[in-house]
Backbone bond lengths (Angstrom), bond angles and torsions (degrees), N, CA, C in turn:
res aa  C-N    CA-C-N  psi(-1)  N-CA   C-N-CA  omega(-1)  CA-C   N-CA-C  phi
1 M - - - 1.427 - - 1.399 111.48 -
2 T 1.326 123.13 125.57 1.445 129.00 -179.65 1.500 107.97 -80.23
3 T 1.341 113.81 161.30 1.517 117.80 174.21 1.519 114.28 -66.10
4 E 1.300 112.09 -28.83 1.486 117.37 173.57 1.489 118.44 -64.37
5 S 1.359 113.61 -32.46 1.502 117.47 -179.66 1.551 113.23 -94.77
6 H 1.441 115.79 -8.25 1.424 118.59 179.68 1.501 111.31 -69.82
7 P 1.329 120.86 130.75 1.416 121.92 -173.38 1.461 116.48 -65.38
8 Y 1.352 120.79 -22.87 1.415 128.59 176.29 1.444 119.22 -100.37
9 G 1.290 116.52 0.94 1.535 123.97 173.72 1.558 109.02 83.72
10 A 1.317 115.72 177.68 1.399 123.63 -175.13 1.422 114.87 -59.64
11 A 1.389 115.43 -44.56 1.516 118.23 -178.42 1.467 112.53 -49.40
12 S 1.367 115.78 -48.89 1.495 122.95 -175.18 1.488 111.37 -67.13
13 L 1.367 115.54 -38.76 1.433 121.57 178.80 1.540 109.23 -66.05
14 L 1.260 115.38 -43.61 1.550 117.03 177.33 1.581 115.56 -68.70
15 M 1.338 114.98 -33.82 1.372 115.85 176.66 1.498 110.47 -71.58
16 G 1.294 121.05 -32.95 1.542 120.55 170.51 1.516 112.50 -60.52
17 L 1.324 116.60 -45.71 1.471 123.66 -179.58 1.517 105.91 -57.38
18 L 1.352 118.14 -56.68 1.486 119.10 -179.52 1.566 116.18 -58.32
19 L 1.298 115.19 -35.15 1.425 117.63 -178.45 1.652 108.53 -69.10
20 T 1.308 111.79 -38.31 1.522 117.09 176.21 1.486 110.30 -65.25
21 I 1.325 120.66 -43.86 1.518 121.61 176.12 1.472 112.78 -66.22
22 S 1.296 123.76 -41.05 1.340 126.60 175.90 1.521 116.20 -60.21
23 T 1.436 113.42 -40.38 1.369 119.65 178.98 1.446 111.16 -65.26
24 S 1.339 118.55 -39.24 1.493 124.80 178.83 1.533 109.27 -66.07
25 L 1.391 114.76 -41.88 1.521 115.23 -179.27 1.520 111.70 -66.49
26 I 1.346 119.11 -36.21 1.445 124.70 177.79 1.489 108.58 -59.25
27 A 1.361 114.13 -53.79 1.505 119.98 -177.94 1.527 111.66 -60.03
28 C 1.311 118.19 -36.79 1.501 118.72 178.88 1.568 112.06 -77.27
29 A 1.269 120.07 -28.78 1.357 125.01 -175.60 1.545 113.58 -75.45
30 S 1.203 116.00 -39.70 1.508 118.69 -172.38 1.543 110.06 -161.38
31 S 1.355 112.87 145.87 1.460 114.98 174.36 1.560 109.41 -85.53
32 S 1.296 121.40 -18.82 1.462 120.60 178.35 1.439 106.60 -108.77
33 P 1.448 115.99 137.40 1.382 119.31 -178.24 1.476 112.79 -69.33
34 A 1.393 120.70 150.52 1.518 126.86 177.86 1.567 104.09 -76.97
35 P 1.336 110.54 144.59 1.526 114.28 174.67 1.401 109.77 -65.80
36 A 1.345 116.54 149.83 1.434 124.14 179.94 1.515 117.07 -55.44
37 S 1.468 112.78 -29.86 1.456 118.09 -179.72 1.564 112.50 -68.53
38 T 1.287 120.34 -11.39 1.461 123.62 -175.59 1.501 113.65 -87.96
39 K 1.384 115.41 -6.45 1.403 122.23 177.64 1.536 112.71 -71.41
40 A 1.246 112.63 130.84 1.562 116.93 -173.62 1.598 104.73 -79.20
41 N 1.298 112.72 158.40 1.470 120.10 177.66 1.501 108.51 -102.66
42 F 1.424 114.22 115.83 1.460 118.51 -172.51 1.596 108.65 -105.05
43 N 1.339 114.78 4.65 1.537 118.19 -174.28 1.490 108.11 -64.11
44 G 1.287 117.11 143.17 1.412 128.57 165.03 1.506 112.79 113.01
45 G 1.380 115.85 -161.23 1.464 122.23 -174.16 1.506 109.79 -98.19
46 W 1.403 114.65 140.67 1.387 121.78 177.81 1.574 108.76 -136.23
47 S 1.322 119.09 145.55 1.471 121.06 -178.25 1.461 117.38 -156.10
48 V 1.288 117.62 158.80 1.465 126.09 172.55 1.436 109.35 -136.73
49 K 1.313 116.92 143.93 1.477 119.54 -175.27 1.549 106.80 -110.91
50 W 1.390 114.09 138.98 1.470 118.54 -178.27 1.507 106.08 -117.17
51 C 1.363 120.15 122.41 1.436 122.07 -178.11 1.529 104.48 -133.51
52 D 1.419 113.20 154.80 1.439 122.21 179.67 1.495 107.33 -96.63
53 K 1.415 117.56 103.59 1.393 118.93 -171.95 1.556 112.36 -71.81
54 T 1.327 117.82 -19.07 1.419 122.10 175.83 1.523 111.26 -78.15
55 N 1.295 119.97 -23.04 1.423 120.45 174.35 1.585 111.91 -133.09
56 P 1.277 119.91 82.91 1.474 119.97 -167.28 1.567 108.20 -73.28
57 K 1.296 125.69 -4.48 1.401 129.69 178.15 1.482 108.73 -73.25
58 L 1.271 119.55 -25.63 1.549 123.97 -179.75 1.522 107.71 -70.80
59 D 1.322 114.63 144.11 1.372 121.46 168.97 1.507 117.74 -60.20
60 C 1.275 121.41 128.80 1.399 122.45 176.95 1.557 111.64 -65.02
61 G 1.303 114.01 149.96 1.525 118.87 176.15 1.527 100.68 -108.29
62 G 1.309 112.15 -168.93 1.516 115.46 175.23 1.566 105.46 172.78
63 F 1.278 109.10 -173.47 1.461 122.49 179.38 1.500 109.61 -144.88
64 N 1.353 112.96 130.75 1.492 121.72 -175.02 1.482 111.18 -135.90
65 I 1.260 117.57 138.78 1.426 122.42 177.30 1.607 109.48 -130.56
66 T 1.318 113.97 156.01 1.460 118.06 167.83 1.497 106.90 -132.65
67 L 1.268 115.89 132.37 1.501 122.29 -175.44 1.501 112.16 -122.44
68 I 1.321 113.77 139.61 1.432 121.37 173.18 1.586 106.53 -114.75
69 Q 1.303 113.23 123.79 1.540 119.23 -174.43 1.524 104.73 -116.87
70 E 1.442 109.57 129.62 1.472 122.39 179.36 1.470 103.60 -123.98
71 G 1.317 121.64 95.29 1.427 122.78 179.62 1.550 108.35 67.12
72 E 1.346 113.32 -119.86 1.498 117.53 177.47 1.508 113.71 -90.38
73 R 1.296 119.02 -2.33 1.429 125.99 -172.07 1.585 109.57 -98.43
74 I 1.301 114.91 143.50 1.501 120.84 -178.43 1.524 104.30 -136.83
75 C 1.391 114.88 140.82 1.451 123.78 165.74 1.494 108.10 -141.45
76 G 1.264 113.82 163.15 1.464 119.77 176.83 1.506 115.32 169.51
77 D 1.262 116.38 -157.30 1.470 121.04 -175.31 1.522 109.86 -150.02
78 F 1.306 115.20 165.03 1.557 116.10 177.05 1.554 104.74 -140.63
79 G 1.291 109.46 164.03 1.540 125.98 170.05 1.462 107.47 -134.71
80 G 1.338 115.38 141.04 1.454 118.20 176.47 1.593 110.02 -147.85
81 A 1.216 113.25 151.57 1.485 124.78 -177.98 1.426 116.20 -146.67
82 L 1.296 117.14 127.31 1.487 119.79 176.08 1.557 110.74 -70.96
83 V 1.318 114.93 162.94 1.512 120.59 -176.72 1.507 103.74 -57.74
84 N 1.310 116.97 147.26 1.501 129.20 -174.97 1.544 108.94 58.80
85 L 1.270 116.32 21.68 1.520 118.30 175.51 1.517 112.56 56.72
86 R 1.324 122.81 26.62 1.437 125.89 178.99 1.515 117.19 -54.77
87 Q 1.356 109.79 -38.57 1.470 115.08 179.22 1.566 103.34 -146.82
88 I 1.379 112.81 143.96 1.417 123.50 176.82 1.529 110.89 -121.95
89 D 1.318 116.40 162.01 1.486 117.87 -178.83 1.555 99.49 -160.93
90 E 1.371 107.33 158.33 1.454 114.72 173.54 1.568 103.46 -153.91
91 G 1.348 116.39 165.49 1.462 116.03 -179.31 1.548 110.25 -179.89
92 N 1.296 116.35 -169.76 1.372 125.39 -176.02 1.463 116.19 -110.76
93 I 1.383 120.35 157.42 1.426 123.89 -179.71 1.441 109.43 -135.77
94 V 1.384 119.46 132.29 1.453 122.68 170.04 1.530 106.09 -131.50
95 G 1.326 113.10 153.36 1.423 113.10 175.98 1.576 111.14 176.69
96 T 1.294 111.02 -168.47 1.556 122.16 -175.55 1.367 114.57 -135.27
97 V 1.320 122.02 154.20 1.421 127.50 -176.83 1.520 108.66 -107.68
98 V 1.358 114.67 134.18 1.509 121.14 172.99 1.525 104.25 -129.77
99 G 1.323 116.33 102.41 1.535 118.34 -178.52 1.475 109.60 63.31
100 N 1.317 117.40 -120.53 1.508 120.53 -172.67 1.563 107.04 -109.79
101 T 1.428 114.65 25.64 1.425 119.56 179.24 1.577 109.30 -127.88
102 A 1.219 116.24 135.34 1.433 119.69 174.87 1.583 109.31 -110.45
103 L 1.309 117.20 130.18 1.505 121.35 167.08 1.470 111.22 -95.61
104 L 1.347 116.88 122.94 1.455 123.08 -168.36 1.453 110.12 -125.25
105 A 1.299 119.05 138.74 1.418 128.63 164.46 1.529 108.58 -97.76
106 V 1.327 116.86 117.19 1.472 118.76 -175.97 1.452 109.70 -120.85
107 E 1.393 115.56 117.94 1.374 123.28 -169.95 1.597 109.02 -108.94
108 S 1.345 114.58 124.93 1.504 122.18 -179.54 1.542 105.56 -84.99
109 M 1.371 110.82 137.48 1.516 113.83 173.60 1.506 109.09 -89.23
110 R 1.284 116.97 -11.12 1.476 120.16 -179.97 1.530 111.31 -74.78
111 N 1.341 120.96 -40.00 1.418 116.24 -178.45 1.637 106.83 -137.13
112 Q 1.295 118.84 10.02 1.348 125.31 173.48 1.581 111.47 63.04
113 S 1.349 122.31 25.75 1.381 127.35 171.99 1.573 107.64 -74.81
114 I 1.234 117.34 156.15 1.442 125.02 173.26 1.409 105.52 -132.45
115 V 1.365 117.34 130.37 1.477 125.15 176.24 1.581 110.22 -123.90
116 L 1.290 110.11 149.58 1.459 122.47 -179.33 1.553 105.89 -94.71
117 V 1.236 121.90 117.54 1.443 131.82 -177.31 1.449 114.75 -112.52
118 R 1.377 117.27 136.13 1.506 122.23 171.72 1.526 104.42 -108.12
119 A 1.326 112.70 116.09 1.475 116.68 178.28 1.545 110.55 -116.90
120 E 1.313 116.47 114.49 1.482 122.04 -174.77 1.511 109.25 -102.77
121 R 1.326 118.35 127.98 1.413 122.19 176.44 1.465 110.38 -85.74
122 R 1.332 118.56 123.74 1.485 126.17 -176.97 1.526 105.45 -134.90
123 G 1.348 113.62 97.85 1.534 119.98 -173.35 1.524 109.56 56.79
124 S 1.338 112.08 -125.02 1.497 115.50 -175.37 1.534 111.11 -94.45
125 T 1.260 117.41 13.35 1.456 120.80 175.57 1.578 115.34 -116.74
126 L 1.274 115.00 156.85 1.486 123.14 -179.36 1.600 104.94 -117.69
127 H 1.250 120.08 115.69 1.436 124.63 175.86 1.536 108.10 -92.42
128 W 1.336 114.11 109.26 1.477 124.90 -167.42 1.512 105.13 -111.84
129 R 1.462 112.36 129.37 1.389 119.23 -177.57 1.553 109.03 -148.59
130 V 1.361 116.24 124.66 1.414 122.77 179.54 1.572 102.37 -78.25
131 V 1.324 112.09 128.28 1.519 119.66 -178.04 1.473 111.85 -110.45
132 D 1.246 119.90 -21.04 1.551 117.45 177.57 1.553 107.81 -166.08
133 D 1.279 112.08 167.56 1.463 123.57 174.35 1.496 105.82 -98.60
134 I 1.389 114.66 121.58 1.450 117.76 168.23 1.504 115.27 -84.75
135 K 1.311 113.50 -38.15 1.537 120.46 174.99 1.567 103.50 -146.07
136 R 1.326 112.70 130.05 1.372 119.45 175.53 1.480 111.28 -78.78
137 G 1.315 118.72 142.53 1.495 123.93 -173.52 1.565 113.23 -86.22
138 G 1.339 116.11 -177.76 1.422 123.07 176.71 1.495 108.58 -73.87
139 S 1.371 113.78 -159.64 1.448 122.23 -175.79 1.476 113.00 -71.43
140 E 1.287 121.25 -25.33 1.477 121.93 177.43 1.610 109.94 -75.21
141 I 1.295 112.80 156.77 1.479 115.19 -177.28 1.585 103.84 -94.03
142 D 1.311 116.49 151.31 1.509 120.76 171.77 1.505 106.34 -89.24
143 V 1.298 112.85 158.38 1.530 119.99 174.86 1.538 107.54 -114.83
144 I 1.318 115.50 76.34 1.398 121.73 -178.90 1.474 106.20 -123.44
145 A 1.348 118.37 130.50 1.444 118.49 -177.73 1.523 111.64 -59.32
146 S 1.308 121.68 139.67 1.476 123.22 -175.28 1.586 109.08 -104.47
147 N 1.232 120.56 -30.12 1.466 121.49 177.09 1.531 107.44 -162.23
148 S 1.234 115.64 97.65 1.499 123.42 -170.30 1.514 110.54 -147.80
149 V 1.364 116.24 154.83 1.462 121.61 169.45 1.507 106.96 -107.87
150 L 1.399 110.99 119.83 1.331 121.33 -179.22 1.574 112.35 -97.40
151 V 1.271 119.78 147.14 1.467 123.06 -179.93 1.440 107.97 -115.50
152 Q 1.371 111.94 155.58 1.520 117.51 -179.27 1.588 109.53 -62.43
153 D 1.306 112.89 138.65 1.485 111.74 -173.44 1.618 103.46 -144.47
154 S 1.330 114.91 108.86 1.448 115.97 -176.11 1.576 111.53 -92.48
155 K 1.333 115.61 2.50 1.453 119.40 -179.85 1.477 111.99 -95.98
156 T 1.295 121.94 -12.14 1.457 122.68 -173.26 1.469 113.08 -72.06
157 P 1.323 122.89 114.59 1.435 124.21 -178.13 1.528 105.99 -75.84
158 S 1.302 118.57 141.17 1.426 123.89 -178.02 1.467 113.17 -154.04
159 L 1.298 117.79 158.22 1.461 122.73 176.74 1.555 108.28 -65.30
160 S 1.384 115.05 -45.91 1.483 115.92 -176.93 1.580 115.03 -60.51
161 R 1.357 114.15 -32.33 1.421 118.52 174.91 1.486 116.05 -65.94
162 R 1.383 114.40 -37.45 1.477 121.69 178.68 1.571 104.56 -70.74
163 R 1.282 121.96 -42.73 1.402 126.04 176.68 1.470 114.74 -57.89
164 Q 1.380 112.48 -45.43 1.422 118.36 -179.35 1.632 110.62 -64.27
165 K 1.273 115.76 -41.95 1.504 122.68 179.19 1.512 105.10 -62.92
166 A 1.345 121.55 -34.38 1.403 123.93 -177.37 1.609 110.87 -79.37
167 G 1.311 115.12 -0.05 1.507 119.85 179.66 1.497 114.30 79.44
168 Q 1.309 116.54 20.49 1.418 122.97 173.63 1.589 110.16 -75.98
169 T 1.267 112.79 146.15 1.508 117.84 173.92 1.514 112.43 -116.18
170 C 1.334 117.11 179.03 1.382 120.97 178.39 1.486 113.32 -59.17
171 D 1.441 118.24 -34.01 1.339 123.72 175.04 1.507 117.47 -60.93
172 T 1.374 114.79 -32.84 1.454 117.34 178.64 1.588 109.48 -101.60
173 Y 1.295 119.69 1.87 1.489 122.03 -174.35 1.404 117.09 -61.16
174 F 1.315 119.40 -41.36 1.466 126.51 -178.59 1.486 117.19 -96.89
175 R 1.280 116.76 10.05 1.457 119.11 177.49 1.513 112.62 -83.02
């Protein structure tokens, strides 16, 4: 079934896929469930800066995300820009939390690609790694971090932060 024919859209289809994957990971990792208190908090802004050290006059690019976590569920958005702002991108994030790790489907609005990301919370950092392609994009490249360490960033403006302040939840996020 394609996302176009799915009655609830791409976000619901991806959430179902992520929940299936996370259930499998939990079953493989341990026979006893982890206490709820061991779940990491992914809420807020996270970012990484990309600069060209050989040409410091160029504008730095970077990748920033804002996540809203509701129990095991995560939603949010991202913005990315290559060095010297050659290309920019933004998109949506949905996922689920398993302990200190989040499994995320990240969709680029630039080329409609969707990647599966493993984001592990380690102290005040988020270790972000693309682990698979869910849907390949068009001819344009996306600007999604592939293997980076993001730091907490309270200054990053984002759509999800505005939605969170307005009292929206992941249930209302994609409407």
